[in-house]
N, C-alpha and C positions, 0 to 999 in steps of 0.2 A: 114355607116362611124361617129366616133363621135368627133362632133368641138365644142369647147369653143368660144363660144359669146363673157364673162363677164368672167374673173376669178376670183377667190379670193385672200387673203393673198398669200404669200407663205409660204411653211413649217419652211422655216429658223425662219421664223419673229414669228411661229406662236411657235417653240420652243423655241427662244429666250424668248418670254410672261411667257411659265409654266415654267421657270428655274427664274424666275422674283420673280412670285411665290410660287415654292416651299418654295425657301427661310426664305420669309417673315413669310412664314408660321408655319414653324419650330420652329424660334427664336419666333413668341407667344405662340405654344405648351408647347414648354418648361417652356417658363413664367411662364404661367400661372398651369402648373401643379404643378411647385413650392411652386406658391403663392397665388394661390387660388382664393377668389373674390377681396385682392387687386389688382391681376392685370387682372382680368376680371373689375375692375370699371378702372382701369386707360385707357383699354385699351377702352373700353366702352364711356370714356369721350374724347377719342382723335377722334375716326371714326363718333360716332352719339353724339358726342357731350352731353351728357346721362347718369347721375351717381345719382341715387337718392337712400338714405337709405337704399330701398332694393329694390330689380328687381322685387319681385314675389307681384303678384297684388292679393290685399285684395279682398273680396267678395263685399266689398262697391262698390269699383275701377270698379271691374267688370258689377255690373248695372251699375254707374255711364255712362256708357259706351253701354248702349241698352236703358239707356235714352234720346240717344244722335241719334238713329239710328229712320224712322219710321214703323211704321208696317207692314206698305209693303215692305222696306227693310229687316225685321228680317223677314216675308214670305217669300222674297226672297231666301234665306239664307237657310231655313226650307226644301223651296221646291229641288233646289239644294243638300241639304247633302240625299232628300230621294230618292233622284237618286242613287248617291254612295253609300247608305246601300243599296238598292234593288239590285243591280246591286252585290256590294260583297257579301252578303246572297244567293244570286245565285251561284256564284263562289266558296264560303265557303257548300253548298251543294253535289257540285264533289267534294269534297273531302272527304272522307271517311274512318275511321278503318278499318283493314283487322285482320282473321284468319283465316289459313288454314293449315291444313295437308298436310303437303307434302310429308309422307315419314309416312308407321304406327309407328304410335307414336311419332314424328317428328312432334311437331309443331309451328309453326313464326308466328310473327303477326307483327301489324305496328300503332304507335298512333300517333295525329295530337294532341298536345300542345302547345298549346298560350303561348308565349314569355313572359316574366314577366313584364318585366319594359320595355319600351319604350319613348327616347326620339325622341315628333317630329318637326324638325324646317318649320319655314315656314317665308319664306324670304317679305321683306318690305322695303329695303329699297327705291328701285323708285317710287314701288308701293303698296299698301296695298292686297296684294293677299289672300285675300279672300278664293278664290276656295282652296288654297291649304291646309288649315287646314283642308278642308272637306278630302281632300283625306288622307292626310297622320292621324288623330285622327278617322274618321270613322270607318274606314279599319281598323284600328290598332283596337277600341272597337269593330267591327262587328264578329274579329278575337276570342277575347275574351282575349284582352291583359287587367293585370290584374290595370297596373298604366302606367298611361301615362305624364310624362311632354312635355308641350309645351314653347318653346322659340320662339320669334320674337321681331325684333329690332321695336325699335321705329318709325315715321313718321312725320316729319316735326316737331320735339321735345317733342311727346309724343306718349301715346299708340295709334293704328288704329284704334275709333269704331268697326267696322265691322268686321277686322281681329279676336279680342276679341272676340269679341257677337259669332261668327261663331267659336272657339276654345271651349268655355264654351258649345254651342248648342252638339257640333262635342264628348262632352262628357271627354275634357282636367282636371285629375286631378291639374296639378297645369300651371300655367301661368305666366311664365318670361319675361317681357320684355328688353331682351339681344340678340343682332344678331353678326351675320358673324363669324370668327373665336372663336370669345371669346364664344359664346354660346354652339356651338360644340366641344370645349375644356373644358367646364366648366359639361355639359353634359355628357361627355366619362370620365371625370377625378373623377369629383366630385368636388362641394368646400363645403365652410362653411354654404350656404346658397340653395344652386342645387345639388343636388342629381346626382348620378353618376345611369346610365342605361345600360342597357344591350346590348341596339339595337337601330342605330339613323337612321331616313329615312326625306327628303325632301330636296325639290330641293333647289339651289341655285347660287350663285354667281363663277369664278374658285375660286375663297378664300376657299371657303365653301367647294368645292364639293374636291379642295388640302388638305385642312383638314381632310373632313370625309376619303380622300385616310388613311393620314397618322395615324390617331388613330385606322383604320382598325384593327385588332386582338385584341387590348386593350377590344374594340365594336363589333358587328356585324354594316354590314350597310345596308341599301335596294341596294343602286346603286351609281355609282357618274355621281350625272344628276349636268352638267355643263351647261353651257347658252344654252340657245333656239334655238333648229335647224328646221326647216320645208323647205321639198322637196313637191312641187307643180310638176304636172306630168299631162301633159293636149296633146289637139290636138285640131283642130281647129273646135273644137263641141263650144267651151265654146270660149270667146271674153277673146282680153286684160283688161278688165277691171275688171274682178271678179281673173284674176290671180295676178294682180299688189296688187289689195287690198288684196287677201289674202297671200303674200309676206310679205309686208308691216307690217300687221297686225301681224305678229311675229318676223318682225325686232324690232318693237317698246321695246319687251322684257329687249334689251341692245345693246350694240355697240360691242359686240363680237359674238351676234345672226344670225350665217350662216342664209340665204333665198335662194335659190335653185328652178329656175328655168328649168328642163327636157321636153324640146317638139321635136316632130318630124313635127313642121311645123316653120319654118325661118318668115314667112310671122307674127304669133303669138309672136314669139320670138323678134323680132325688136319691133313691136306694144306695148309686156306688158313689154320692157325697155322704151320707151318713156312713157306710164302712169304711169308707179313709178315715174318718174319724172314730171308731170304733178302731181299727188298726193303728194310729197314730200311737192309744193307750199301750200298745204289747209291741211295737215296732223298738227292738234296739237303736236301729238307728233314726230314731223321730224328730230329735232335731233337729237336725237338718233336711228330712222331709219336709216335714210340718211347715219350716218357715221355707219354703221354694212352692208348697203348695199354698200356703197363705199367698204370696204373693205371686206364682206363676203361674199357678193351677185354672183350669179352665173348664168349663163346661158346657158344650153348647149342643142346642137343640133342635135339629133340623126332620124339616117333615119327608124329605123324598130323596132317595139315591141319586140322584140328579144333583141336591143342593148337599147330599155327603161328599160326595165327589167334588166339586166347587169349592166348597169350604179348603176340603183335605189340601187339595191344591194350592188356595190361597196362601194357608198356613203354610207348604211345605216345610215338612219337619222331618228333623235329622231320623226317626225313625216311625217307620207309620204299621200300627198293629190292626191286624183287619180279624174282626170275629164277628162276624153274620151267617145268614142261612148260605149266600154266596159269595165267597170271596175272592175267586176269581173276576168278578167283576170290576173287581180294584185295580184288580192287576192288569186287564184287558184296557182297563181306559183314565187308570190315575197316571198323571207324569211327569208331578215334584213329588221326590219324596228320596232322602239316602239308604233307604233299604225299607222292602216290606216282608211284614210279616203275616203270613195267611193262618188264619184259621187258630182256633184256639189249643188247639195239638203244642205249634211252635208259637216264642216270645222271645222281647229284646233281648235274654238275657244269654238264652242259648245264641243270639247273633253276637251277642260281647265279648262271651268265654271261651267258645268249644266249637262253635256247628259247621265253622270254615269257612264264613263268607268276612269279608273286614269290616272292624266296629268304628274303623275313624273313617268320620261318614258329614258330607255340608249341613253344618245347623246357620240360623238365623238369615234364615230364604235362601241360601245358594245353592239349595236343590232345584230353583229354578232353572239353575244353568252349569251343575258339574255334578256329577256322581262320588263318590267316596273313592277313600287312597282302595288301588288294587296293581297288580305286577304291572300293568302298563302304563305307573306314571311314574314308575324307575327306569323306563323305558324310551330315548327322541329317536322320534321317529325321522330319519332327514332322507334326504331323496340325493338323485344324482343323475346327469343328464349325459350319452356319450351319442355321437351324427358320425355312421361310418361312412359314407358317401360324400364324394364331392359335391351331385345333386343335388341330395339332401343339405346339404350346410348350402349351397348357392337359394334352392326354394325358400328353404324356412330364411335365408339373409334378406330376399324380398319383401316379406310380407312384415318382418322384422322393421326392415330401415324405414318402411312408410309410416310404418305405426312408430317410431319413434319420432318422427320430424312431424309425425300428428299433433304431440304433444310435446315439441318443440327441443326433443332433446338430442343435439348434433354430434353429440358425441359418441352416445350409444350409439345412433344411425349408423355412423361409420363403424363400427368394431363388425356390423353386418357389413355395412357396406366392402370392407375390405376384402370380408370370403366372396362376395358376391364379385369381385372382379378376380379374384385367387382362386377360389372352385366353378367359377361359371362362364369365367372367359369372358365378362360385361363389361363394357364402359362405364362406368358410375362416376359423373362428376362430384370432385370431393364436396362435403359439405349438401349435397342433394339428395334427393326418396328416388331407391332402385324403381323406374317405370316398371 
């Protein structure tokens, strides 16, 4: 039996929040589409207190950011990017162009073509999210994207040096200091100073996610990456300290970040809730984490492994950390998750910052139907066909003609019939199916 020891915020309350966000985003997107840079500047001043003459950083400004970091900090960024690049290169190697002769004279194939222009959004209002630069820009560059436009908000009233260095090292072609809805709108629609892109990637808060949802179609998007989610699945092989630490380590992302403990041990559940309260008295980011835990934290108790797996798949969390005696069971049987972290030696922070897998992952249940950002998201798999012989064209034309007429598409049928007549030497009356 599944029991909820600590519930999160109600579905009705969440729906009200979403409606407010939707209305706000609609108005801002419309205004920026109409007024361009002037509107971007007004919203940037309103939300970020930032309205410079130019949002784009010059090379000198980028170099000044490098000068503010130590050599160790720069090397750490390079190390993390090397891990992301290495895994992305292995993923890309798993994708290959194909060409096959499916029938005599009929050749089909597909090619993987990089998207031409990508907009990479790197959030940074609460924290300078250096790692998001690696995940978006390094991966796009590894895929072969020709041009990458990067946007990030100011941090404490100025560009965040570490984020800028990460963007530059990752290979961004342009870096603009502009955030939130206004950044998404500028890259989607294009303004006088920020070029329109073909594809938008990157995580963000609820407003950024909603903005991406609303511009989808005008541009492509990676996925709707909303507030960070974490699910810890644990049994009594681990203790409350490690469970509470891993829950709050993700709850500090923001006040709407769900952190859920799923366990078959009531003792561990109770001790973890107590340990969370203790850690909230000493964690520097406790004001954010406490609100997230109060409103979106949950503790769910199950009786069996089957229930743990079923409940985890129902939740379909962005991050799923498995700390049980046999975590491989969850790898074998779970189907709905953004990323799995197996065993107590790993954790979500490794994936977020440095280990090499991509941290832009599905939220809000989207793990039921999509994975996260990876090198393949930046590639278009496109098909082509080639017919080599007259006989092959006439044979395919006969089947096509009959199937088109079955659907009532006479013009389609004639595309086939003209080839049956020309290459097969058969007299097929106009507007009829080939016999």
